[in-house]
GUFI-430180 format. One record per atom (N, C-alpha, C, CB): residue number from 0; residue in three letters; atom name; x, y, z. Coordinates in steps of 0.02 Angstrom, whole numbers. Atoms other than C-alpha are relative to their C-alpha. Glycine has a CB too. Layout:
N
- NUM_ALA_CA_X_Y_Z
...
END
This chain:
157
- 0_MET_N_-53_41_-25
- 0_MET_CA_11676_13941_19
- 0_MET_C_65_41_-1
- 0_MET_CB_7_-64_-43
- 1_PRO_N_-61_-41_-3
- 1_PRO_CA_11839_14024_79
- 1_PRO_C_56_-32_-42
- 1_PRO_CB_24_9_72
- 2_LEU_N_-57_24_40
- 2_LEU_CA_11991_14010_-33
- 2_LEU_C_57_-22_46
- 2_LEU_CB_24_55_-49
- 3_LYS_N_-57_23_-39
- 3_LYS_CA_12141_13914_31
- 3_LYS_C_58_50_-9
- 3_LYS_CB_22_-72_-21
- 4_ASP_N_-57_-44_3
- 4_ASP_CA_12291_14019_73
- 4_ASP_C_63_-41_-15
- 4_ASP_CB_8_40_66
- 5_ASN_N_-59_38_20
- 5_ASN_CA_12438_13944_-23
- 5_ASN_C_65_39_11
- 5_ASN_CB_-6_-20_-74
- 6_SER_N_-60_-41_-8
- 6_SER_CA_12558_14084_24
- 6_SER_C_51_-32_47
- 6_SER_CB_-19_70_25
- 7_THR_N_-48_33_-45
- 7_THR_CA_12634_13983_167
- 7_THR_C_35_-57_-36
- 7_THR_CB_-35_-26_63
- 8_GLN_N_-32_55_36
- 8_GLN_CA_12666_13835_54
- 8_GLN_C_51_28_-50
- 8_GLN_CB_-53_-42_-37
- 9_ARG_N_-45_-30_48
- 9_ARG_CA_12744_13947_-78
- 9_ARG_C_63_25_36
- 9_ARG_CB_-34_58_-37
- 10_PHE_N_-56_-25_-39
- 10_PHE_CA_12854_14028_55
- 10_PHE_C_46_-57_21
- 10_PHE_CB_-24_38_61
- 11_ARG_N_-41_57_-21
- 11_ARG_CA_12913_13859_119
- 11_ARG_C_40_-27_-58
- 11_ARG_CB_-44_-56_30
- 12_ARG_N_-36_25_58
- 12_ARG_CA_12959_13802_-56
- 12_ARG_C_57_48_-19
- 12_ARG_CB_-47_-8_-59
- 13_CYS_N_-51_-49_18
- 13_CYS_CA_13056_13963_-90
- 13_CYS_C_55_4_52
- 13_CYS_CB_-32_68_-9
- 14_ALA_N_-50_-6_-53
- 14_ALA_CA_13145_13959_78
- 14_ALA_C_54_-54_-7
- 14_ALA_CB_-33_-5_69
- 15_ILE_N_-48_55_8
- 15_ILE_CA_13229_13794_35
- 15_ILE_C_50_16_-55
- 15_ILE_CB_-36_-66_-14
- 16_ARG_N_-42_-13_57
- 16_ARG_CA_13300_13852_-130
- 16_ARG_C_60_46_16
- 16_ARG_CB_-40_30_-55
- 17_PRO_N_-58_-42_-16
- 17_PRO_CA_13407_13997_-65
- 17_PRO_C_51_-34_45
- 17_PRO_CB_-23_64_33
- 18_VAL_N_-46_36_-44
- 18_VAL_CA_13481_13886_70
- 18_VAL_C_41_-50_-40
- 18_VAL_CB_-38_-37_57
- 19_ALA_N_-36_48_42
- 19_ALA_CA_13525_13751_-57
- 19_ALA_C_48_35_-46
- 19_ALA_CB_-50_-43_-41
- 20_LEU_N_-43_-38_44
- 20_LEU_CA_13594_13880_-176
- 20_LEU_C_61_27_37
- 20_LEU_CB_-39_58_-31
- 21_PHE_N_-56_-23_-41
- 21_PHE_CA_13700_13955_-37
- 21_PHE_C_50_-56_13
- 21_PHE_CB_-26_29_66
- 22_GLY_N_-44_57_-13
- 22_GLY_CA_13769_13783_5
- 22_GLY_C_41_-19_-61
- 22_GLY_CB_-41_-60_22
- 23_ILE_N_-36_17_62
- 23_ILE_CA_13814_13748_-176
- 23_ILE_C_54_53_-14
- 23_ILE_CB_-49_-5_-59
- 24_LEU_N_-49_-54_12
- 24_LEU_CA_13899_13918_-195
- 24_LEU_C_57_-2_50
- 24_LEU_CB_-35_68_3
- 25_ALA_N_-53_4_-51
- 25_ALA_CA_13994_13897_-31
- 25_ALA_C_47_-58_-16
- 25_ALA_CB_-31_-9_70
- 26_ALA_N_-43_58_18
- 26_ALA_CA_14057_13724_-84
- 26_ALA_C_42_16_-61
- 26_ALA_CB_-44_-62_-13
- 27_LEU_N_-38_-19_60
- 27_LEU_CA_14108_13792_-254
- 27_LEU_C_56_49_18
- 27_LEU_CB_-47_30_-52
- 28_GLY_N_-52_-47_-22
- 28_GLY_CA_14201_13936_-171
- 28_GLY_C_58_-34_35
- 28_GLY_CB_-31_52_46
- 29_ILE_N_-52_36_-35
- 29_ILE_CA_14296_13817_-59
- 29_ILE_C_44_-39_-49
- 29_ILE_CB_-30_-49_52
- 30_VAL_N_-38_38_50
- 30_VAL_CA_14346_13707_-206
- 30_VAL_C_44_45_-41
- 30_VAL_CB_-48_-39_-45
- 31_LEU_N_-39_-45_42
- 31_LEU_CA_14402_13853_-313
- 31_LEU_C_54_37_38
- 31_LEU_CB_-46_50_-34
- 32_SER_N_-52_-35_-39
- 32_SER_CA_14498_13936_-172
- 32_SER_C_62_-42_7
- 32_SER_CB_-27_20_69
- 33_GLY_N_-58_44_-4
- 33_GLY_CA_14612_13785_-165
- 33_GLY_C_42_1_-63
- 33_GLY_CB_-22_-70_14
- 34_CYS_N_-35_-1_64
- 34_CYS_CA_14661_13814_-347
- 34_CYS_C_39_64_-10
- 34_CYS_CB_-49_-10_-57
- 35_GLN_N_-34_-63_9
- 35_GLN_CA_14727_13989_-322
- 35_GLN_C_73_-5_22
- 35_GLN_CB_-35_55_40
- 36_LYS_N_-71_-3_-17
- 36_LYS_CA_14913_14024_-319
- 36_LYS_C_7_62_44
- 36_LYS_CB_46_4_-64
- 37_LYS_N_-1_-56_-47
- 37_LYS_CA_14928_14131_-163
- 37_LYS_C_64_-2_41
- 37_LYS_CB_-62_-3_47
- 38_ALA_N_-61_-6_-40
- 38_ALA_CA_15086_14192_-81
- 38_ALA_C_-18_30_68
- 38_ALA_CB_53_44_-36
- 39_TYR_N_10_-27_-67
- 39_TYR_CA_15092_14227_105
- 39_TYR_C_60_43_17
- 39_TYR_CB_-8_-58_53
- 40_VAL_N_-53_-48_-14
- 40_VAL_CA_15191_14381_151
- 40_VAL_C_-10_27_71
- 40_VAL_CB_0_59_-52
- 41_ASN_N_2_-28_-68
- 41_ASN_CA_15233_14436_329
- 41_ASN_C_56_50_7
- 41_ASN_CB_5_-57_54
- 42_THR_N_-50_-50_-16
- 42_THR_CA_15323_14594_379
- 42_THR_C_5_3_76
- 42_THR_CB_-18_71_-31
- 43_TYR_N_-9_4_-73
- 43_TYR_CA_15392_14571_554
- 43_TYR_C_26_65_29
- 43_TYR_CB_48_-56_17
- 44_ASP_N_-24_-65_-22
- 44_ASP_CA_15473_14743_564
- 44_ASP_C_-25_52_-50
- 44_ASP_CB_79_0_5
- 45_PRO_N_29_-49_46
- 45_PRO_CA_15367_14881_485
- 45_PRO_C_51_53_-23
- 45_PRO_CB_-59_34_31
- 46_ALA_N_-49_-51_19
- 46_ALA_CA_15518_14999_482
- 46_ALA_C_39_-21_-62
- 46_ALA_CB_48_12_58
- 47_ILE_N_-39_25_57
- 47_ILE_CA_15599_14888_351
- 47_ILE_C_-32_21_-67
- 47_ILE_CB_5_-77_3
- 48_THR_N_34_-20_62
- 48_THR_CA_15468_14944_223
- 48_THR_C_6_74_-15
- 48_THR_CB_-74_-19_4
- 49_ARG_N_-3_-73_8
- 49_ARG_CA_15500_15130_249
- 49_ARG_C_69_25_-22
- 49_ARG_CB_-19_33_64
- 50_THR_N_-67_-23_17
- 50_THR_CA_15688_15142_226
- 50_THR_C_31_-48_-51
- 50_THR_CB_45_5_63
- 51_PRO_N_-31_44_50
- 51_PRO_CA_15780_15077_72
- 51_PRO_C_59_-38_31
- 51_PRO_CB_24_41_-61
- 52_LEU_N_-56_40_-25
- 52_LEU_CA_15902_14936_109
- 52_LEU_C_62_16_-40
- 52_LEU_CB_-17_-76_-4
- 53_PRO_N_-62_-17_37
- 53_PRO_CA_16083_14977_66
- 53_PRO_C_28_-59_-40
- 53_PRO_CB_52_25_49
- 54_CYS_N_-28_59_34
- 54_CYS_CA_16126_14798_16
- 54_CYS_C_-37_-62_25
- 54_CYS_CB_77_-6_14
- 55_LEU_N_27_64_-20
- 55_LEU_CA_16076_14616_28
- 55_LEU_C_53_-54_-10
- 55_LEU_CB_-64_-17_-41
- 56_GLY_N_-41_60_8
- 56_GLY_CA_16175_14457_58
- 56_GLY_C_-46_-56_-23
- 56_GLY_CB_38_-18_66
- 57_LEU_N_41_55_24
- 57_LEU_CA_16115_14290_-10
- 57_LEU_C_23_-66_29
- 57_LEU_CB_3_-3_-76
- 58_ARG_N_-12_68_-24
- 58_ARG_CA_16102_14116_65
- 58_ARG_C_-55_-44_-30
- 58_ARG_CB_2_-4_79
- 59_VAL_N_48_46_31
- 59_VAL_CA_16019_13972_-30
- 59_VAL_C_7_-67_35
- 59_VAL_CB_11_-6_-77
- 60_PHE_N_-2_65_-34
- 60_PHE_CA_15972_13815_66
- 60_PHE_C_-63_-40_-16
- 60_PHE_CB_7_9_76
- 61_PRO_N_-62_35_15
- 61_PRO_CA_15979_13679_15
- 61_PRO_C_33_30_-62
- 61_PRO_CB_-13_-76_-10
- 62_PRO_N_-36_-30_56
- 62_PRO_CA_16113_13731_-109
- 62_PRO_C_-32_-20_-67
- 62_PRO_CB_74_-21_0
- 63_ASP_N_31_10_65
- 63_ASP_CA_16037_13751_-282
- 63_ASP_C_28_53_-48
- 63_ASP_CB_-79_5_4
- 64_LYS_N_-34_-47_44
- 64_LYS_CA_16143_13829_-419
- 64_LYS_C_-48_38_-45
- 64_LYS_CB_51_-36_-42
- 65_GLU_N_48_-33_45
- 65_GLU_CA_15996_13866_-534
- 65_GLU_C_-39_54_37
- 65_GLU_CB_-50_-52_-29
- 66_ALA_N_37_-49_-39
- 66_ALA_CA_15898_13955_-397
- 66_ALA_C_46_59_17
- 66_ALA_CB_-28_-31_65
- 67_GLU_N_-47_-54_-16
- 67_GLU_CA_16052_14054_-346
- 67_GLU_C_14_43_-61
- 67_GLU_CB_65_-29_28
- 68_GLN_N_-12_-38_62
- 68_GLN_CA_16088_14104_-526
- 68_GLN_C_-60_43_-18
- 68_GLN_CB_17_-47_-58
- 69_SER_N_60_-39_14
- 69_SER_CA_15908_14159_-547
- 69_SER_C_-3_63_43
- 69_SER_CB_-63_-43_13
- 70_LEU_N_0_-59_-44
- 70_LEU_CA_15921_14274_-396
- 70_LEU_C_56_48_-17
- 70_LEU_CB_5_-22_73
- 71_ARG_N_-57_-44_16
- 71_ARG_CA_16093_14340_-442
- 71_ARG_C_-11_39_-65
- 71_ARG_CB_64_-41_-6
- 72_SER_N_15_-37_61
- 72_SER_CA_16025_14389_-613
- 72_SER_C_-49_58_14
- 72_SER_CB_-30_-47_-53
- 73_LEU_N_49_-51_-17
- 73_LEU_CA_15895_14497_-525
- 73_LEU_C_27_56_45
- 73_LEU_CB_-59_-31_34
- 74_TYR_N_-25_-48_-49
- 74_TYR_CA_16002_14587_-396
- 74_TYR_C_75_-12_12
- 74_TYR_CB_-39_-5_68
- 75_ALA_N_-71_5_-14
- 75_ALA_CA_16185_14623_-356
- 75_ALA_C_9_-11_75
- 75_ALA_CB_39_64_-24
- 76_PHE_N_-7_16_-70
- 76_PHE_CA_16205_14533_-190
- 76_PHE_C_72_12_24
- 76_PHE_CB_-19_-73_13
- 77_SER_N_-64_-15_-31
- 77_SER_CA_16347_14578_-71
- 77_SER_C_16_-52_54
- 77_SER_CB_1_71_30
- 78_ASP_N_-20_49_-51
- 78_ASP_CA_16445_14457_39
- 78_ASP_C_7_32_69
- 78_ASP_CB_65_-34_-20
- 79_ASN_N_-11_-34_-64
- 79_ASN_CA_16475_14588_174
- 79_ASN_C_-58_47_16
- 79_ASN_CB_66_40_-2
- 80_CYS_N_59_-40_-14
- 80_CYS_CA_16299_14647_212
- 80_CYS_C_-34_-27_62
- 80_CYS_CB_-49_1_-61
- 81_PRO_N_34_25_-60
- 81_PRO_CA_16206_14639_378
- 81_PRO_C_-69_-30_-15
- 81_PRO_CB_-8_57_50
- 82_TYR_N_65_28_20
- 82_TYR_CA_16043_14598_285
- 82_TYR_C_11_-60_-45
- 82_TYR_CB_-43_54_-36
- 83_THR_N_-8_61_39
- 83_THR_CA_16031_14421_217
- 83_THR_C_-67_-25_-24
- 83_THR_CB_35_-55_42
- 84_LEU_N_59_32_29
- 84_LEU_CA_15902_14351_99
- 84_LEU_C_13_-75_-2
- 84_LEU_CB_-16_29_-72
- 85_GLU_N_-6_73_-1
- 85_GLU_CA_15879_14166_133
- 85_GLU_C_-54_-30_-44
- 85_GLU_CB_-5_-28_73
- 86_LEU_N_47_34_45
- 86_LEU_CA_15799_14063_-5
- 86_LEU_C_1_-74_17
- 86_LEU_CB_18_12_-75
- 87_SER_N_4_72_-11
- 87_SER_CA_15738_13889_35
- 87_SER_C_-57_-28_-43
- 87_SER_CB_-11_-17_76
- 88_THR_N_49_33_42
- 88_THR_CA_15645_13770_-79
- 88_THR_C_-3_-73_18
- 88_THR_CB_17_9_-75
- 89_LYS_N_7_72_-9
- 89_LYS_CA_15580_13595_-68
- 89_LYS_C_-51_-24_-51
- 89_LYS_CB_-21_-19_72
- 90_SER_N_48_28_48
- 90_SER_CA_15495_13486_-196
- 90_SER_C_-6_-75_14
- 90_SER_CB_22_13_-73
- 91_GLY_N_12_71_-11
- 91_GLY_CA_15427_13310_-201
- 91_GLY_C_-30_-15_67
- 91_GLY_CB_65_-38_-7
- 92_ILE_N_32_8_-65
- 92_ILE_CA_15326_13333_-42
- 92_ILE_C_-62_-44_-10
- 92_ILE_CB_-19_69_32
- 93_HIS_N_58_43_3
- 93_HIS_CA_15200_13194_-14
- 93_HIS_C_-32_-1_70
- 93_HIS_CB_19_-73_-23
- 94_CYS_N_36_2_-62
- 94_CYS_CA_15068_13202_120
- 94_CYS_C_-43_-62_2
- 94_CYS_CB_-44_64_9
- 95_ASN_N_36_62_-6
- 95_ASN_CA_15000_13035_177
- 95_ASN_C_-61_4_46
- 95_ASN_CB_45_-54_24
- 96_SER_N_55_-8_-47
- 96_SER_CA_14870_13106_295
- 96_SER_C_-68_-8_-36
- 96_SER_CB_4_68_34
- 97_ASN_N_67_8_28
- 97_ASN_CA_14691_13052_261
- 97_ASN_C_-42_63_8
- 97_ASN_CB_-36_-59_32
- 98_ALA_N_38_-62_-11
- 98_ALA_CA_14632_13222_324
- 98_ALA_C_3_45_-62
- 98_ALA_CB_28_37_61
- 99_ASN_N_-8_-43_59
- 99_ASN_CA_14691_13300_159
- 99_ASN_C_-31_-29_-63
- 99_ASN_CB_72_14_-11
- 100_VAL_N_28_33_59
- 100_VAL_CA_14597_13182_43
- 100_VAL_C_-45_47_-40
- 100_VAL_CB_-39_-62_21
- 101_PRO_N_43_-45_41
- 101_PRO_CA_14462_13310_-7
- 101_PRO_C_39_52_-39
- 101_PRO_CB_-51_35_44
- 102_GLN_N_-40_-50_35
- 102_GLN_CA_14593_13441_-51
- 102_GLN_C_40_-32_-57
- 102_GLN_CB_47_35_48
- 103_LYS_N_-38_33_53
- 103_LYS_CA_14697_13315_-150
- 103_LYS_C_-44_-17_-60
- 103_LYS_CB_32_-64_28
- 104_VAL_N_46_21_53
- 104_VAL_CA_14545_13259_-250
- 104_VAL_C_-27_60_-39
- 104_VAL_CB_-57_-40_29
- 105_THR_N_36_-56_31
- 105_THR_CA_14466_13429_-285
- 105_THR_C_45_56_-24
- 105_THR_CB_-49_27_47
- 106_SER_N_-43_-55_21
- 106_SER_CA_14618_13539_-316
- 106_SER_C_71_-25_-12
- 106_SER_CB_0_56_53
- 107_ASN_N_-71_15_9
- 107_ASN_CA_14800_13545_-361
- 107_ASN_C_34_4_68
- 107_ASN_CB_34_48_-51
- 108_PHE_N_-29_2_-66
- 108_PHE_CA_14874_13491_-195
- 108_PHE_C_75_16_-6
- 108_PHE_CB_-12_-69_34
- 109_PRO_N_-71_-19_7
- 109_PRO_CA_15047_13571_-168
- 109_PRO_C_47_-57_15
- 109_PRO_CB_15_58_46
- 110_SER_N_-52_50_-11
- 110_SER_CA_15199_13461_-182
- 110_SER_C_68_33_8
- 110_SER_CB_1_-50_-59
- 111_ALA_N_-62_-36_-7
- 111_ALA_CA_15331_13597_-164
- 111_ALA_C_-14_68_32
- 111_ALA_CB_36_9_-69
- 112_TYR_N_8_-68_-25
- 112_TYR_CA_15362_13766_-86
- 112_TYR_C_62_41_-14
- 112_TYR_CB_-14_1_76
- 113_LEU_N_-54_-49_8
- 113_LEU_CA_15469_13921_-104
- 113_LEU_C_-7_50_57
- 113_LEU_CB_-3_36_-71
- 114_ARG_N_1_-47_-56
- 114_ARG_CA_15516_14029_45
- 114_ARG_C_60_46_-6
- 114_ARG_CB_0_-38_69
- 115_MET_N_-52_-50_-4
- 115_MET_CA_15615_14190_52
- 115_MET_C_-7_36_66
- 115_MET_CB_-3_51_-61
- 116_GLU_N_1_-35_-64
- 116_GLU_CA_15661_14266_219
- 116_GLU_C_56_51_2
- 116_GLU_CB_7_-50_59
- 117_LEU_N_-50_-52_-9
- 117_LEU_CA_15751_14429_251
- 117_LEU_C_16_4_74
- 117_LEU_CB_-25_69_-28
- 118_ARG_N_-23_-2_-69
- 118_ARG_CA_15854_14430_409
- 118_ARG_C_55_51_9
- 118_ARG_CB_24_-70_23
- 119_LYS_N_-57_-40_-20
- 119_LYS_CA_15970_14547_499
- 119_LYS_C_28_-37_60
- 119_LYS_CB_-20_76_17
- 120_GLY_N_-26_46_-51
- 120_GLY_CA_16080_14431_599
- 120_GLY_C_-48_-59_5
- 120_GLY_CB_9_36_69
- 121_MET_N_48_54_-10
- 121_MET_CA_15960_14305_674
- 121_MET_C_-73_25_0
- 121_MET_CB_15_-37_65
- 122_ARG_N_66_-30_-5
- 122_ARG_CA_15812_14426_676
- 122_ARG_C_-37_-2_-67
- 122_ARG_CB_5_72_25
- 123_LEU_N_41_5_60
- 123_LEU_CA_15676_14389_548
- 123_LEU_C_-37_66_-10
- 123_LEU_CB_-49_-59_5
- 124_LEU_N_31_-64_15
- 124_LEU_CA_15615_14548_463
- 124_LEU_C_-58_-6_-48
- 124_LEU_CB_51_48_-28
- 125_TYR_N_49_5_54
- 125_TYR_CA_15513_14489_314
- 125_TYR_C_1_-72_-26
- 125_TYR_CB_15_50_-58
- 126_SER_N_1_67_30
- 126_SER_CA_15454_14325_239
- 126_SER_C_-52_-3_-56
- 126_SER_CB_-16_-54_54
- 127_TYR_N_43_12_57
- 127_TYR_CA_15376_14269_76
- 127_TYR_C_-3_-76_-7
- 127_TYR_CB_27_35_-67
- 128_TYR_N_8_72_5
- 128_TYR_CA_15304_14093_59
- 128_TYR_C_-55_-16_-49
- 128_TYR_CB_-15_-32_70
- 129_ILE_N_52_21_46
- 129_ILE_CA_15209_14006_-79
- 129_ILE_C_4_-76_-10
- 129_ILE_CB_8_36_-68
- 130_ASP_N_5_71_16
- 130_ASP_CA_15150_13827_-104
- 130_ASP_C_-4_-6_-75
- 130_ASP_CB_-63_-32_35
- 131_LEU_N_-2_11_72
- 131_LEU_CA_15180_13757_-277
- 131_LEU_C_-20_-72_-15
- 131_LEU_CB_70_14_-29
- 132_THR_N_18_68_22
- 132_THR_CA_15118_13607_-374
- 132_THR_C_55_-30_-44
- 132_THR_CB_-67_1_-38
- 133_HIS_N_-56_22_41
- 133_HIS_CA_15285_13590_-465
- 133_HIS_C_65_21_34
- 133_HIS_CB_-5_30_-72
- 134_LYS_N_-66_-20_-26
- 134_LYS_CA_15470_13605_-429
- 134_LYS_C_9_75_-12
- 134_LYS_CB_58_-41_-33
- 135_PRO_N_-8_-72_9
- 135_PRO_CA_15512_13789_-401
- 135_PRO_C_42_16_-62
- 135_PRO_CB_32_32_62
- 136_LYS_N_-34_-20_62
- 136_LYS_CA_15562_13869_-566
- 136_LYS_C_27_71_7
- 136_LYS_CB_-49_-5_-61
- 137_ALA_N_-28_-68_0
- 137_ALA_CA_15657_14027_-608
- 137_ALA_C_-55_52_0
- 137_ALA_CB_46_9_-62
- 138_GLU_N_56_-47_2
- 138_GLU_CA_15490_14113_-644
- 138_GLU_C_-30_10_70
- 138_GLU_CB_-53_-25_-49
- 139_ASP_N_27_-5_-68
- 139_ASP_CA_15427_14073_-468
- 139_ASP_C_46_42_44
- 139_ASP_CB_-10_-70_31
- 140_ILE_N_-49_-37_-39
- 140_ILE_CA_15587_14142_-393
- 140_ILE_C_-2_74_-19
- 140_ILE_CB_72_-28_-11
- 141_ARG_N_3_-69_24
- 141_ARG_CA_15576_14299_-501
- 141_ARG_C_-63_35_28
- 141_ARG_CB_-1_2_-77
- 142_GLU_N_61_-29_-26
- 142_GLU_CA_15394_14329_-449
- 142_GLU_C_6_16_75
- 142_GLU_CB_-60_-47_-12
- 143_GLY_N_-10_-11_-71
- 143_GLY_CA_15439_14309_-265
- 143_GLY_C_47_58_14
- 143_GLY_CB_26_-62_33
- 144_PHE_N_-48_-53_-11
- 144_PHE_CA_15588_14424_-278
- 144_PHE_C_-29_68_-20
- 144_PHE_CB_65_-13_-38
- 145_GLU_N_33_-63_20
- 145_GLU_CA_15487_14556_-372
- 145_GLU_C_-48_24_54
- 145_GLU_CB_-37_-10_-67
- 146_ARG_N_45_-19_-56
- 146_ARG_CA_15359_14553_-231
- 146_ARG_C_41_29_58
- 146_ARG_CB_-42_-61_24
- 147_LEU_N_-45_-24_-53
- 147_LEU_CA_15500_14572_-104
- 147_LEU_C_28_69_-17
- 147_LEU_CB_58_-50_12
- 148_ARG_N_-27_-64_22
- 148_ARG_CA_15576_14713_-206
- 148_ARG_C_-52_56_6
- 148_ARG_CB_25_-5_-74
- 149_GLU_N_53_-49_-4
- 149_GLU_CA_15410_14803_-214
- 149_GLU_C_-16_18_73
- 149_GLU_CB_-63_-27_-35
- 150_ASP_N_17_-12_-70
- 150_ASP_CA_15372_14782_-28
- 150_ASP_C_55_37_38
- 150_ASP_CB_-14_-66_34
- 151_LEU_N_-56_-28_-38
- 151_LEU_CA_15546_14832_32
- 151_LEU_C_36_57_-36
- 151_LEU_CB_49_-54_15
- 152_LYS_N_-29_-55_37
- 152_LYS_CA_15587_14963_-99
- 152_LYS_C_74_-11_-14
- 152_LYS_CB_-10_65_39
- 153_LEU_N_-69_13_20
- 153_LEU_CA_15746_14881_-160
- 153_LEU_C_15_34_-66
- 153_LEU_CB_13_-76_-6
- 154_PRO_N_-18_-31_65
- 154_PRO_CA_15840_14970_-299
- 154_PRO_C_6_-54_-54
- 154_PRO_CB_66_41_6
- 155_GLU_N_-10_46_56
- 155_GLU_CA_15849_14891_-471
- 155_GLU_C_73_-21_-4
- 155_GLU_CB_-22_33_-67
- 156_LYS_N_-68_26_6
- 156_LYS_CA_16003_14790_-516
- 156_LYS_C_45_50_-34
- 156_LYS_CB_1_-65_-38
END
């Protein structure tokens, strides 16, 4: 009597497991990627990264004395400079869209942001943006400015 070949059945059982495992790992990766604190940096003029900037002006909007003091403690800003660093923050952001329900449930959904933009006149040269789950703090501003300083080769204070 010939023996039954169970190799096809074994293969079918094994083929399902890697697919299920891949699905679980992919879902876990998506969930965990929402928990990362990631800044988005764009350099609109590559030449700005090669030559040291002689000075920086500062504009904070909306006006925030704490944020401005945090930046002024990191760099000696000049009022008469063609390059302007614009800092803008917002907190208490609420999104009522039902499309964001999975992100709100599975991760720390951002409720604030911090943006720094370097401009020469009206021309945007560089931007730094990060979503936050809390009101922007001095530490967040310092981290953003240190990244800007590193990318643009700004001198120390």
